[in-house]
A tleap script that builds the chain and sets N, CA, C and O, in Angstrom:
source leaprc.protein.ff14SB
mol = sequence {
  NASN ARG CYS PRO LYS LEU LYS PRO SER GLN
  ALA GLY PRO PHE PHE PRO THR THR ASN ALA
  PRO ALA SER LYS MET PHE VAL CYS ALA TRP
  ASP LEU PHE LEU CYS PRO THR PHE TRP GLN
  MET ASP GLN LYS LYS LEU LEU ASP SER MET
  ILE ALA SER GLY ILE ASP ALA ILE LEU VAL
  LYS THR ALA VAL MET GLY LEU ASP PRO ARG
  GLN HIE LEU GLY LYS SER ILE SER GLN MET
  GLN SER HIE PHE LEU SER LEU GLU LYS SER
  PHE GLY MET ASN VAL CYS GLY GLU GLY GLY
  GLU TYR GLU THR PHE THR LEU ASP CYS PRO
  LEU PHE LYS SER LYS ILE VAL VAL LYS GLU
  SER GLN THR LEU GLY ASP SER LEU ASP ASP
  PRO LEU ASP CALA
}
set mol.1.N position { -16.488 24.223 -2.226 }
set mol.1.CA position { -16.773 23.045 -1.433 }
set mol.1.C position { -15.731 22.860 -0.341 }
set mol.1.O position { -15.129 21.791 -0.249 }
set mol.2.N position { -15.508 23.844 0.467 }
set mol.2.CA position { -14.528 23.761 1.547 }
set mol.2.C position { -15.023 22.759 2.577 }
set mol.2.O position { -16.210 22.745 2.904 }
set mol.3.N position { -14.152 21.942 3.079 }
set mol.3.CA position { -14.504 20.931 4.066 }
set mol.3.C position { -13.717 21.240 5.340 }
set mol.3.O position { -12.608 20.733 5.504 }
set mol.4.N position { -14.262 22.065 6.254 }
set mol.4.CA position { -13.490 22.549 7.400 }
set mol.4.C position { -13.039 21.463 8.376 }
set mol.4.O position { -12.114 21.698 9.153 }
set mol.5.N position { -13.658 20.290 8.360 }
set mol.5.CA position { -13.258 19.243 9.300 }
set mol.5.C position { -12.013 18.495 8.844 }
set mol.5.O position { -11.375 17.804 9.639 }
set mol.6.N position { -11.664 18.630 7.562 }
set mol.6.CA position { -10.465 17.966 7.064 }
set mol.6.C position { -9.231 18.785 7.384 }
set mol.6.O position { -9.234 20.010 7.268 }
set mol.7.N position { -8.188 18.101 7.784 }
set mol.7.CA position { -6.921 18.758 8.070 }
set mol.7.C position { -5.924 18.345 6.993 }
set mol.7.O position { -6.114 17.315 6.346 }
set mol.8.N position { -4.875 19.118 6.790 }
set mol.8.CA position { -3.885 18.749 5.770 }
set mol.8.C position { -3.341 17.356 6.026 }
set mol.8.O position { -3.109 16.972 7.173 }
set mol.9.N position { -3.140 16.605 4.962 }
set mol.9.CA position { -2.596 15.261 5.109 }
set mol.9.C position { -1.701 14.930 3.930 }
set mol.9.O position { -1.681 15.646 2.930 }
set mol.10.N position { -0.972 13.851 4.056 }
set mol.10.CA position { -0.023 13.401 3.050 }
set mol.10.C position { -0.738 12.579 1.989 }
set mol.10.O position { -1.576 11.737 2.313 }
set mol.11.N position { -0.416 12.816 0.734 }
set mol.11.CA position { -0.957 11.999 -0.349 }
set mol.11.C position { -0.287 10.639 -0.334 }
set mol.11.O position { 0.913 10.541 -0.076 }
set mol.12.N position { -1.049 9.590 -0.608 }
set mol.12.CA position { -0.535 8.233 -0.575 }
set mol.12.C position { 0.270 7.813 -1.787 }
set mol.12.O position { 1.295 7.152 -1.622 }
set mol.13.N position { -0.147 8.167 -3.016 }
set mol.13.CA position { 0.587 7.679 -4.186 }
set mol.13.C position { 2.023 8.179 -4.221 }
set mol.13.O position { 2.315 9.298 -3.799 }
set mol.14.N position { 2.920 7.330 -4.733 }
set mol.14.CA position { 4.333 7.672 -4.770 }
set mol.14.C position { 4.819 8.084 -6.147 }
set mol.14.O position { 5.840 8.763 -6.259 }
set mol.15.N position { 4.111 7.688 -7.200 }
set mol.15.CA position { 4.536 8.010 -8.555 }
set mol.15.C position { 3.526 8.926 -9.224 }
set mol.15.O position { 2.414 8.493 -9.523 }
set mol.16.N position { 3.884 10.184 -9.468 }
set mol.16.CA position { 2.939 11.120 -10.070 }
set mol.16.C position { 2.538 10.747 -11.490 }
set mol.16.O position { 1.446 11.105 -11.933 }
set mol.17.N position { 3.384 10.045 -12.199 }
set mol.17.CA position { 3.062 9.721 -13.584 }
set mol.17.C position { 1.857 8.798 -13.676 }
set mol.17.O position { 1.098 8.879 -14.641 }
set mol.18.N position { 1.664 7.928 -12.698 }
set mol.18.CA position { 0.530 7.009 -12.739 }
set mol.18.C position { -0.631 7.466 -11.873 }
set mol.18.O position { -1.780 7.147 -12.178 }
set mol.19.N position { -0.368 8.197 -10.813 }
set mol.19.CA position { -1.422 8.545 -9.863 }
set mol.19.C position { -1.766 10.024 -9.778 }
set mol.19.O position { -2.717 10.396 -9.090 }
set mol.20.N position { -1.020 10.862 -10.455 }
set mol.20.CA position { -1.248 12.304 -10.348 }
set mol.20.C position { -2.648 12.741 -10.765 }
set mol.20.O position { -3.252 13.548 -10.059 }
set mol.21.N position { -3.191 12.247 -11.875 }
set mol.21.CA position { -4.532 12.718 -12.259 }
set mol.21.C position { -5.589 12.460 -11.190 }
set mol.21.O position { -6.404 13.335 -10.900 }
set mol.22.N position { -5.580 11.263 -10.602 }
set mol.22.CA position { -6.565 10.942 -9.561 }
set mol.22.C position { -6.332 11.786 -8.316 }
set mol.22.O position { -7.284 12.269 -7.702 }
set mol.23.N position { -5.082 11.962 -7.948 }
set mol.23.CA position { -4.770 12.768 -6.763 }
set mol.23.C position { -5.193 14.216 -6.957 }
set mol.23.O position { -5.758 14.834 -6.055 }
set mol.24.N position { -4.916 14.751 -8.142 }
set mol.24.CA position { -5.279 16.144 -8.419 }
set mol.24.C position { -6.791 16.335 -8.429 }
set mol.24.O position { -7.288 17.354 -7.951 }
set mol.25.N position { -7.531 15.359 -8.972 }
set mol.25.CA position { -8.997 15.458 -8.977 }
set mol.25.C position { -9.538 15.472 -7.544 }
set mol.25.O position { -10.431 16.257 -7.224 }
set mol.26.N position { -9.000 14.610 -6.693 }
set mol.26.CA position { -9.437 14.544 -5.297 }
set mol.26.C position { -9.134 15.856 -4.587 }
set mol.26.O position { -9.984 16.405 -3.886 }
set mol.27.N position { -7.925 16.351 -4.772 }
set mol.27.CA position { -7.492 17.588 -4.126 }
set mol.27.C position { -8.363 18.762 -4.568 }
set mol.27.O position { -8.787 19.572 -3.744 }
set mol.28.N position { -8.624 18.848 -5.856 }
set mol.28.CA position { -9.461 19.948 -6.368 }
set mol.28.C position { -10.896 19.833 -5.866 }
set mol.28.O position { -11.508 20.842 -5.516 }
set mol.29.N position { -11.434 18.634 -5.826 }
set mol.29.CA position { -12.818 18.433 -5.394 }
set mol.29.C position { -13.025 18.857 -3.939 }
set mol.29.O position { -14.089 19.362 -3.581 }
set mol.30.N position { -12.009 18.650 -3.109 }
set mol.30.CA position { -12.136 18.967 -1.679 }
set mol.30.C position { -11.418 20.246 -1.286 }
set mol.30.O position { -11.371 20.593 -0.105 }
set mol.31.N position { -10.857 20.950 -2.263 }
set mol.31.CA position { -10.146 22.197 -2.023 }
set mol.31.C position { -9.031 22.011 -0.995 }
set mol.31.O position { -8.920 22.762 -0.026 }
set mol.32.N position { -8.212 20.991 -1.234 }
set mol.32.CA position { -7.098 20.680 -0.339 }
set mol.32.C position { -5.778 21.069 -0.994 }
set mol.32.O position { -5.739 21.410 -2.176 }
set mol.33.N position { -4.721 21.018 -0.235 }
set mol.33.CA position { -3.373 21.285 -0.723 }
set mol.33.C position { -2.663 19.948 -0.897 }
set mol.33.O position { -2.617 19.148 0.037 }
set mol.34.N position { -2.114 19.698 -2.068 }
set mol.34.CA position { -1.408 18.456 -2.335 }
set mol.34.C position { 0.037 18.579 -1.874 }
set mol.34.O position { 0.753 19.496 -2.274 }
set mol.35.N position { 0.453 17.649 -1.032 }
set mol.35.CA position { 1.808 17.647 -0.485 }
set mol.35.C position { 2.467 16.310 -0.838 }
set mol.35.O position { 2.486 15.392 -0.018 }
set mol.36.N position { 3.003 16.201 -2.047 }
set mol.36.CA position { 3.528 14.910 -2.523 }
set mol.36.C position { 4.959 14.621 -2.065 }
set mol.36.O position { 5.864 14.505 -2.890 }
set mol.37.N position { 5.159 14.506 -0.773 }
set mol.37.CA position { 6.486 14.329 -0.190 }
set mol.37.C position { 7.249 13.137 -0.749 }
set mol.37.O position { 8.460 13.217 -0.956 }
set mol.38.N position { 6.557 12.041 -0.994 }
set mol.38.CA position { 7.245 10.805 -1.385 }
set mol.38.C position { 7.272 10.554 -2.884 }
set mol.38.O position { 7.803 9.534 -3.324 }
set mol.39.N position { 6.710 11.460 -3.682 }
set mol.39.CA position { 6.660 11.230 -5.120 }
set mol.39.C position { 8.055 11.130 -5.704 }
set mol.39.O position { 8.925 11.949 -5.409 }
set mol.40.N position { 8.257 10.141 -6.518 }
set mol.40.CA position { 9.498 9.864 -7.234 }
set mol.40.C position { 10.665 9.508 -6.324 }
set mol.40.O position { 11.816 9.544 -6.758 }
set mol.41.N position { 10.389 9.167 -5.076 }
set mol.41.CA position { 11.438 8.701 -4.170 }
set mol.41.C position { 11.827 7.281 -4.576 }
set mol.41.O position { 10.975 6.511 -5.017 }
set mol.42.N position { 13.090 6.932 -4.433 }
set mol.42.CA position { 13.538 5.576 -4.713 }
set mol.42.C position { 12.689 4.595 -3.899 }
set mol.42.O position { 12.606 4.703 -2.676 }
set mol.43.N position { 12.068 3.648 -4.581 }
set mol.43.CA position { 11.098 2.766 -3.947 }
set mol.43.C position { 11.707 1.820 -2.902 }
set mol.43.O position { 11.078 1.540 -1.882 }
set mol.44.N position { 12.911 1.334 -3.148 }
set mol.44.CA position { 13.571 0.473 -2.150 }
set mol.44.C position { 13.862 1.259 -0.876 }
set mol.44.O position { 13.649 0.767 0.232 }
set mol.45.N position { 14.353 2.491 -1.047 }
set mol.45.CA position { 14.641 3.334 0.121 }
set mol.45.C position { 13.353 3.682 0.867 }
set mol.45.O position { 13.330 3.728 2.097 }
set mol.46.N position { 12.292 3.923 0.114 }
set mol.46.CA position { 11.012 4.250 0.740 }
set mol.46.C position { 10.491 3.069 1.549 }
set mol.46.O position { 10.037 3.247 2.679 }
set mol.47.N position { 10.550 1.870 0.987 }
set mol.47.CA position { 10.110 0.674 1.719 }
set mol.47.C position { 10.956 0.490 2.975 }
set mol.47.O position { 10.418 0.218 4.048 }
set mol.48.N position { 12.273 0.635 2.850 }
set mol.48.CA position { 13.171 0.555 4.016 }
set mol.48.C position { 12.762 1.576 5.079 }
set mol.48.O position { 12.695 1.256 6.266 }
set mol.49.N position { 12.497 2.782 4.647 }
set mol.49.CA position { 12.132 3.869 5.556 }
set mol.49.C position { 10.809 3.595 6.269 }
set mol.49.O position { 10.681 3.840 7.469 }
set mol.50.N position { 9.832 3.089 5.529 }
set mol.50.CA position { 8.537 2.788 6.148 }
set mol.50.C position { 8.687 1.715 7.222 }
set mol.50.O position { 8.113 1.828 8.305 }
set mol.51.N position { 9.449 0.691 6.922 }
set mol.51.CA position { 9.662 -0.397 7.879 }
set mol.51.C position { 10.457 0.106 9.085 }
set mol.51.O position { 10.098 -0.175 10.228 }
set mol.52.N position { 11.531 0.845 8.830 }
set mol.52.CA position { 12.375 1.366 9.919 }
set mol.52.C position { 11.620 2.333 10.827 }
set mol.52.O position { 11.919 2.426 12.017 }
set mol.53.N position { 10.647 3.052 10.275 }
set mol.53.CA position { 9.907 4.023 11.082 }
set mol.53.C position { 8.807 3.386 11.928 }
set mol.53.O position { 8.142 4.069 12.707 }
set mol.54.N position { 8.619 2.079 11.774 }
set mol.54.CA position { 7.638 1.395 12.613 }
set mol.54.C position { 6.267 1.242 11.994 }
set mol.54.O position { 5.298 0.984 12.707 }
set mol.55.N position { 6.160 1.394 10.678 }
set mol.55.CA position { 4.869 1.174 10.021 }
set mol.55.C position { 4.626 -0.327 9.931 }
set mol.55.O position { 5.418 -1.065 9.345 }
set mol.56.N position { 3.525 -0.761 10.519 }
set mol.56.CA position { 3.124 -2.163 10.470 }
set mol.56.C position { 1.916 -2.247 9.548 }
set mol.56.O position { 0.783 -2.020 9.972 }
set mol.57.N position { 2.167 -2.575 8.282 }
set mol.57.CA position { 1.108 -2.688 7.285 }
set mol.57.C position { 1.095 -4.115 6.760 }
set mol.57.O position { 2.146 -4.694 6.486 }
set mol.58.N position { -0.100 -4.676 6.622 }
set mol.58.CA position { -0.220 -6.055 6.150 }
set mol.58.C position { -0.838 -6.089 4.749 }
set mol.58.O position { -1.608 -5.205 4.374 }
set mol.59.N position { -0.491 -7.110 3.997 }
set mol.59.CA position { -1.064 -7.287 2.663 }
set mol.59.C position { -2.517 -7.721 2.789 }
set mol.59.O position { -2.842 -8.649 3.530 }
set mol.60.N position { -3.388 -7.032 2.049 }
set mol.60.CA position { -4.809 -7.373 2.038 }
set mol.60.C position { -5.293 -7.720 0.631 }
set mol.60.O position { -6.424 -8.174 0.458 }
set mol.61.N position { -4.448 -7.510 -0.367 }
set mol.61.CA position { -4.773 -7.866 -1.751 }
set mol.61.C position { -3.487 -8.120 -2.505 }
set mol.61.O position { -2.503 -7.401 -2.331 }
set mol.62.N position { -3.495 -9.143 -3.343 }
set mol.62.CA position { -2.355 -9.393 -4.219 }
set mol.62.C position { -2.861 -9.453 -5.656 }
set mol.62.O position { -3.968 -9.925 -5.911 }
set mol.63.N position { -2.052 -8.977 -6.585 }
set mol.63.CA position { -2.481 -8.950 -7.987 }
set mol.63.C position { -1.296 -9.052 -8.937 }
set mol.63.O position { -1.269 -8.390 -9.974 }
set mol.64.N position { -0.323 -9.876 -8.588 }
set mol.64.CA position { 0.851 -10.014 -9.447 }
set mol.64.C position { 1.410 -11.426 -9.290 }
set mol.64.O position { 1.340 -12.021 -8.214 }
set mol.65.N position { 1.963 -11.947 -10.373 }
set mol.65.CA position { 2.600 -13.252 -10.327 }
set mol.65.C position { 3.690 -13.225 -9.253 }
set mol.65.O position { 4.495 -12.295 -9.193 }
set mol.66.N position { 3.704 -14.252 -8.413 }
set mol.66.CA position { 4.704 -14.325 -7.357 }
set mol.66.C position { 4.163 -13.961 -5.994 }
set mol.66.O position { 4.819 -14.206 -4.982 }
set mol.67.N position { 2.963 -13.372 -5.949 }
set mol.67.CA position { 2.307 -13.103 -4.664 }
set mol.67.C position { 1.035 -13.950 -4.620 }
set mol.67.O position { 0.063 -13.670 -5.321 }
set mol.68.N position { 1.059 -14.981 -3.792 }
set mol.68.CA position { -0.054 -15.921 -3.669 }
set mol.68.C position { -0.917 -15.522 -2.470 }
set mol.68.O position { -0.422 -15.480 -1.343 }
set mol.69.N position { -2.188 -15.231 -2.697 }
set mol.69.CA position { -3.040 -14.813 -1.577 }
set mol.69.C position { -3.065 -15.828 -0.436 }
set mol.69.O position { -3.098 -15.450 0.735 }
set mol.70.N position { -3.049 -17.115 -0.780 }
set mol.70.CA position { -3.090 -18.158 0.269 }
set mol.70.C position { -1.860 -18.096 1.169 }
set mol.70.O position { -1.920 -18.437 2.351 }
set mol.71.N position { -0.760 -17.662 0.599 }
set mol.71.CA position { 0.515 -17.655 1.320 }
set mol.71.C position { 0.886 -16.282 1.877 }
set mol.71.O position { 1.522 -16.200 2.928 }
set mol.72.N position { 0.501 -15.207 1.198 }
set mol.72.CA position { 1.042 -13.895 1.537 }
set mol.72.C position { 0.075 -12.914 2.198 }
set mol.72.O position { 0.515 -11.980 2.869 }
set mol.73.N position { -1.237 -13.107 2.021 }
set mol.73.CA position { -2.165 -12.172 2.669 }
set mol.73.C position { -2.002 -12.227 4.186 }
set mol.73.O position { -1.828 -13.299 4.764 }
set mol.74.N position { -2.061 -11.072 4.813 }
set mol.74.CA position { -1.912 -10.993 6.266 }
set mol.74.C position { -0.478 -10.830 6.730 }
set mol.74.O position { -0.238 -10.555 7.905 }
set mol.75.N position { 0.478 -10.995 5.829 }
set mol.75.CA position { 1.885 -10.807 6.200 }
set mol.75.C position { 2.226 -9.323 6.125 }
set mol.75.O position { 1.661 -8.582 5.321 }
set mol.76.N position { 3.142 -8.912 6.960 }
set mol.76.CA position { 3.536 -7.504 7.016 }
set mol.76.C position { 4.530 -7.168 5.906 }
set mol.76.O position { 5.176 -8.047 5.335 }
set mol.77.N position { 4.631 -5.882 5.621 }
set mol.77.CA position { 5.597 -5.453 4.602 }
set mol.77.C position { 7.022 -5.802 5.034 }
set mol.77.O position { 7.878 -6.066 4.189 }
set mol.78.N position { 7.281 -5.806 6.340 }
set mol.78.CA position { 8.627 -6.181 6.788 }
set mol.78.C position { 8.873 -7.678 6.558 }
set mol.78.O position { 9.988 -8.069 6.213 }
set mol.79.N position { 7.858 -8.509 6.743 }
set mol.79.CA position { 8.002 -9.940 6.472 }
set mol.79.C position { 8.164 -10.198 4.972 }
set mol.79.O position { 8.824 -11.159 4.575 }
set mol.80.N position { 7.572 -9.351 4.149 }
set mol.80.CA position { 7.555 -9.549 2.705 }
set mol.80.C position { 8.689 -8.837 1.969 }
set mol.80.O position { 8.874 -9.054 0.772 }
set mol.81.N position { 9.444 -7.998 2.660 }
set mol.81.CA position { 10.438 -7.155 2.004 }
set mol.81.C position { 11.399 -7.926 1.107 }
set mol.81.O position { 11.600 -7.541 -0.045 }
set mol.82.N position { 11.993 -8.994 1.602 }
set mol.82.CA position { 12.955 -9.733 0.780 }
set mol.82.C position { 12.268 -10.373 -0.428 }
set mol.82.O position { 12.867 -10.471 -1.499 }
set mol.83.N position { 11.033 -10.804 -0.265 }
set mol.83.CA position { 10.286 -11.383 -1.389 }
set mol.83.C position { 9.966 -10.305 -2.426 }
set mol.83.O position { 10.071 -10.543 -3.629 }
set mol.84.N position { 9.573 -9.113 -1.951 }
set mol.84.CA position { 9.322 -7.998 -2.873 }
set mol.84.C position { 10.571 -7.689 -3.695 }
set mol.84.O position { 10.487 -7.473 -4.904 }
set mol.85.N position { 11.721 -7.669 -3.037 }
set mol.85.CA position { 12.985 -7.375 -3.732 }
set mol.85.C position { 13.304 -8.448 -4.771 }
set mol.85.O position { 13.813 -8.151 -5.852 }
set mol.86.N position { 12.998 -9.693 -4.429 }
set mol.86.CA position { 13.203 -10.797 -5.364 }
set mol.86.C position { 12.282 -10.658 -6.580 }
set mol.86.O position { 12.706 -10.892 -7.712 }
set mol.87.N position { 11.027 -10.278 -6.345 }
set mol.87.CA position { 10.075 -10.092 -7.446 }
set mol.87.C position { 10.457 -8.883 -8.308 }
set mol.87.O position { 10.230 -8.875 -9.518 }
set mol.88.N position { 11.033 -7.877 -7.673 }
set mol.88.CA position { 11.499 -6.723 -8.446 }
set mol.88.C position { 12.622 -7.159 -9.393 }
set mol.88.O position { 12.639 -6.788 -10.567 }
set mol.89.N position { 13.546 -7.942 -8.868 }
set mol.89.CA position { 14.677 -8.395 -9.669 }
set mol.89.C position { 14.215 -9.326 -10.799 }
set mol.89.O position { 14.706 -9.232 -11.924 }
set mol.90.N position { 13.276 -10.218 -10.494 }
set mol.90.CA position { 12.814 -11.194 -11.493 }
set mol.90.C position { 11.851 -10.619 -12.521 }
set mol.90.O position { 11.947 -10.929 -13.709 }
set mol.91.N position { 10.913 -9.774 -12.061 }
set mol.91.CA position { 9.829 -9.330 -12.939 }
set mol.91.C position { 9.686 -7.817 -13.068 }
set mol.91.O position { 8.829 -7.340 -13.812 }
set mol.92.N position { 10.518 -7.052 -12.348 }
set mol.92.CA position { 10.391 -5.599 -12.398 }
set mol.92.C position { 9.250 -5.065 -11.548 }
set mol.92.O position { 8.788 -3.945 -11.766 }
set mol.93.N position { 8.787 -5.855 -10.576 }
set mol.93.CA position { 7.707 -5.417 -9.701 }
set mol.93.C position { 8.119 -4.194 -8.885 }
set mol.93.O position { 9.263 -4.099 -8.441 }
set mol.94.N position { 7.200 -3.273 -8.690 }
set mol.94.CA position { 7.450 -2.125 -7.826 }
set mol.94.C position { 7.354 -2.608 -6.381 }
set mol.94.O position { 6.304 -3.103 -5.971 }
set mol.95.N position { 8.427 -2.474 -5.604 }
set mol.95.CA position { 8.466 -3.023 -4.249 }
set mol.95.C position { 7.469 -2.365 -3.298 }
set mol.95.O position { 7.129 -2.939 -2.263 }
set mol.96.N position { 6.999 -1.164 -3.639 }
set mol.96.CA position { 5.987 -0.492 -2.819 }
set mol.96.C position { 4.573 -0.748 -3.327 }
set mol.96.O position { 3.608 -0.226 -2.769 }
set mol.97.N position { 4.448 -1.547 -4.380 }
set mol.97.CA position { 3.125 -1.895 -4.888 }
set mol.97.C position { 2.439 -0.799 -5.677 }
set mol.97.O position { 1.221 -0.831 -5.849 }
set mol.98.N position { 3.207 0.176 -6.161 }
set mol.98.CA position { 2.613 1.322 -6.848 }
set mol.98.C position { 2.001 0.991 -8.203 }
set mol.98.O position { 1.300 1.820 -8.782 }
set mol.99.N position { 2.254 -0.195 -8.708 }
set mol.99.CA position { 1.624 -0.601 -9.964 }
set mol.99.C position { 0.377 -1.431 -9.726 }
set mol.99.O position { -0.161 -2.026 -10.660 }
set mol.100.N position { -0.090 -1.477 -8.482 }
set mol.100.CA position { -1.266 -2.277 -8.145 }
set mol.100.C position { -0.920 -3.721 -7.831 }
set mol.100.O position { -1.811 -4.568 -7.760 }
set mol.101.N position { 0.357 -4.014 -7.641 }
set mol.101.CA position { 0.793 -5.386 -7.371 }
set mol.101.C position { 0.223 -5.927 -6.071 }
set mol.101.O position { -0.066 -7.118 -5.956 }
set mol.102.N position { 0.061 -5.041 -5.090 }
set mol.102.CA position { -0.538 -5.431 -3.818 }
set mol.102.C position { -1.123 -4.200 -3.148 }
set mol.102.O position { -0.777 -3.065 -3.477 }
set mol.103.N position { -2.017 -4.453 -2.199 }
set mol.103.CA position { -2.606 -3.384 -1.382 }
set mol.103.C position { -2.358 -3.746 0.080 }
set mol.103.O position { -2.271 -4.922 0.432 }
set mol.104.N position { -2.245 -2.727 0.921 }
set mol.104.CA position { -1.984 -2.963 2.343 }
set mol.104.C position { -3.025 -2.278 3.220 }
set mol.104.O position { -3.772 -1.405 2.779 }
set mol.105.N position { -3.043 -2.705 4.468 }
set mol.105.CA position { -3.841 -2.076 5.508 }
set mol.105.C position { -2.893 -1.824 6.671 }
set mol.105.O position { -2.237 -2.750 7.148 }
set mol.106.N position { -2.815 -0.581 7.131 }
set mol.106.CA position { -1.881 -0.224 8.202 }
set mol.106.C position { -2.496 -0.517 9.566 }
set mol.106.O position { -3.546 0.016 9.926 }
set mol.107.N position { -1.812 -1.382 10.311 }
set mol.107.CA position { -2.262 -1.747 11.655 }
set mol.107.C position { -1.674 -0.834 12.724 }
set mol.107.O position { -2.297 -0.586 13.756 }
set mol.108.N position { -0.476 -0.341 12.464 }
set mol.108.CA position { 0.183 0.503 13.450 }
set mol.108.C position { 1.237 1.365 12.765 }
set mol.108.O position { 1.858 0.957 11.783 }
set mol.109.N position { 1.421 2.550 13.300 }
set mol.109.CA position { 2.471 3.456 12.838 }
set mol.109.C position { 2.667 4.513 13.917 }
set mol.109.O position { 1.833 4.626 14.815 }
set mol.110.N position { 3.735 5.282 13.855 }
set mol.110.CA position { 4.012 6.271 14.900 }
set mol.110.C position { 2.893 7.308 15.102 }
set mol.110.O position { 2.807 7.900 16.178 }
set mol.111.N position { 2.050 7.538 14.110 }
set mol.111.CA position { 0.971 8.517 14.244 }
set mol.111.C position { -0.271 7.957 14.952 }
set mol.111.O position { -1.110 8.728 15.417 }
set mol.112.N position { -0.396 6.647 15.037 }
set mol.112.CA position { -1.574 6.033 15.658 }
set mol.112.C position { -1.499 6.141 17.177 }
set mol.112.O position { -0.423 6.040 17.766 }
set mol.113.N position { -2.648 6.346 17.797 }
set mol.113.CA position { -2.702 6.347 19.259 }
set mol.113.C position { -2.604 4.932 19.802 }
set mol.113.O position { -2.022 4.712 20.864 }
set mol.114.N position { -3.168 3.974 19.084 }
set mol.114.CA position { -3.055 2.576 19.480 }
set mol.114.C position { -3.092 1.689 18.242 }
set mol.114.O position { -3.548 2.105 17.177 }
set mol.115.N position { -2.613 0.481 18.398 }
set mol.115.CA position { -2.513 -0.460 17.295 }
set mol.115.C position { -3.881 -1.070 16.992 }
set mol.115.O position { -4.666 -1.325 17.905 }
set mol.116.N position { -4.161 -1.301 15.721 }
set mol.116.CA position { -5.363 -2.027 15.313 }
set mol.116.C position { -5.035 -3.510 15.395 }
set mol.116.O position { -4.013 -3.952 14.870 }
set mol.117.N position { -5.891 -4.273 16.049 }
set mol.117.CA position { -5.675 -5.704 16.202 }
set mol.117.C position { -6.707 -6.457 15.362 }
set mol.117.O position { -7.912 -6.247 15.501 }
set mol.118.N position { -6.219 -7.324 14.502 }
set mol.118.CA position { -7.114 -8.157 13.695 }
set mol.118.C position { -7.396 -9.416 14.501 }
set mol.118.O position { -6.503 -10.233 14.725 }
set mol.119.N position { -8.639 -9.567 14.934 }
set mol.119.CA position { -9.005 -10.724 15.761 }
set mol.119.C position { -9.315 -11.948 14.917 }
set mol.119.O position { -9.033 -13.075 15.323 }
set mol.120.N position { -9.893 -11.730 13.749 }
set mol.120.CA position { -10.130 -12.841 12.840 }
set mol.120.C position { -10.170 -12.301 11.414 }
set mol.120.O position { -10.435 -11.121 11.187 }
set mol.121.N position { -9.904 -13.179 10.471 }
set mol.121.CA position { -9.905 -12.760 9.071 }
set mol.121.C position { -10.351 -13.917 8.198 }
set mol.121.O position { -10.397 -15.070 8.627 }
set mol.122.N position { -10.677 -13.575 6.960 }
set mol.122.CA position { -11.096 -14.572 5.991 }
set mol.122.C position { -10.538 -14.161 4.637 }
set mol.122.O position { -10.592 -12.987 4.271 }
set mol.123.N position { -10.007 -15.114 3.898 }
set mol.123.CA position { -9.488 -14.843 2.568 }
set mol.123.C position { -10.545 -15.209 1.549 }
set mol.123.O position { -11.065 -16.325 1.548 }
set mol.124.N position { -10.860 -14.252 0.673 }
set mol.124.CA position { -11.862 -14.463 -0.363 }
set mol.124.C position { -11.232 -14.300 -1.732 }
set mol.124.O position { -10.366 -13.445 -1.923 }
set mol.125.N position { -11.662 -15.116 -2.688 }
set mol.125.CA position { -11.209 -14.978 -4.066 }
set mol.125.C position { -12.161 -14.070 -4.816 }
set mol.125.O position { -13.304 -13.877 -4.403 }
set mol.126.N position { -11.687 -13.511 -5.922 }
set mol.126.CA position { -12.566 -12.649 -6.709 }
set mol.126.C position { -12.731 -13.155 -8.126 }
set mol.126.O position { -13.180 -12.416 -9.002 }
set mol.127.N position { -12.374 -14.411 -8.362 }
set mol.127.CA position { -12.476 -14.969 -9.699 }
set mol.127.C position { -13.115 -16.351 -9.634 }
set mol.127.O position { -12.726 -17.183 -8.815 }
set mol.128.N position { -14.090 -16.592 -10.495 }
set mol.128.CA position { -14.702 -17.915 -10.555 }
set mol.128.C position { -13.742 -18.932 -11.146 }
set mol.128.O position { -13.887 -20.131 -10.908 }
set mol.129.N position { -12.749 -18.461 -11.925 }
set mol.129.CA position { -11.775 -19.336 -12.541 }
set mol.129.C position { -10.775 -19.887 -11.537 }
set mol.129.O position { -10.214 -20.962 -11.750 }
set mol.130.N position { -10.548 -19.175 -10.460 }
set mol.130.CA position { -9.538 -19.582 -9.483 }
set mol.130.C position { -10.022 -19.254 -8.062 }
set mol.130.O position { -9.413 -18.424 -7.387 }
set mol.131.N position { -11.107 -19.892 -7.598 }
set mol.131.CA position { -11.579 -19.586 -6.242 }
set mol.131.C position { -10.563 -20.070 -5.209 }
set mol.131.O position { -9.970 -21.138 -5.358 }
set mol.132.N position { -10.378 -19.294 -4.195 }
set mol.132.CA position { -9.393 -19.631 -3.162 }
set mol.132.C position { -9.831 -20.819 -2.313 }
set mol.132.O position { -8.995 -21.517 -1.740 }
set mol.133.N position { -11.138 -21.050 -2.231 }
set mol.133.CA position { -11.610 -22.129 -1.357 }
set mol.133.C position { -11.812 -23.436 -2.109 }
set mol.133.O position { -12.443 -24.350 -1.579 }
set mol.134.N position { -11.295 -23.553 -3.328 }
set mol.134.CA position { -11.455 -24.787 -4.108 }
set mol.134.C position { -10.503 -25.861 -3.618 }
set mol.134.O position { -10.494 -26.969 -4.154 }
savepdb mol mol.pdb
quit
């Protein structure tokens, strides 16, 4: 199942112990080469590096105590960095979100030809027990 239009790319997961099986299945299914450059890298250093390199990624999902969707969605990782560090110290949260604590959407980075601009957004809840619009 060779896919000639795909070019080599970097794997997103940072911890092989939690994400390796899924990454390996994807790589095998598409006959790609896995290049896990960031696996097992110190997470604080990785977050620092992503911010310093100009990655503008915003939170689009939160799933951990201490990250409130009403307050934190749409904020950049650079705006959230000190809060992530505080949550790591208090609760052991992974500052890069590798435990599913949060998800991001990248608006800009050095590889992009132009920045993605969010013109409007809406926050939606996924639980009937705690709807965001209540």
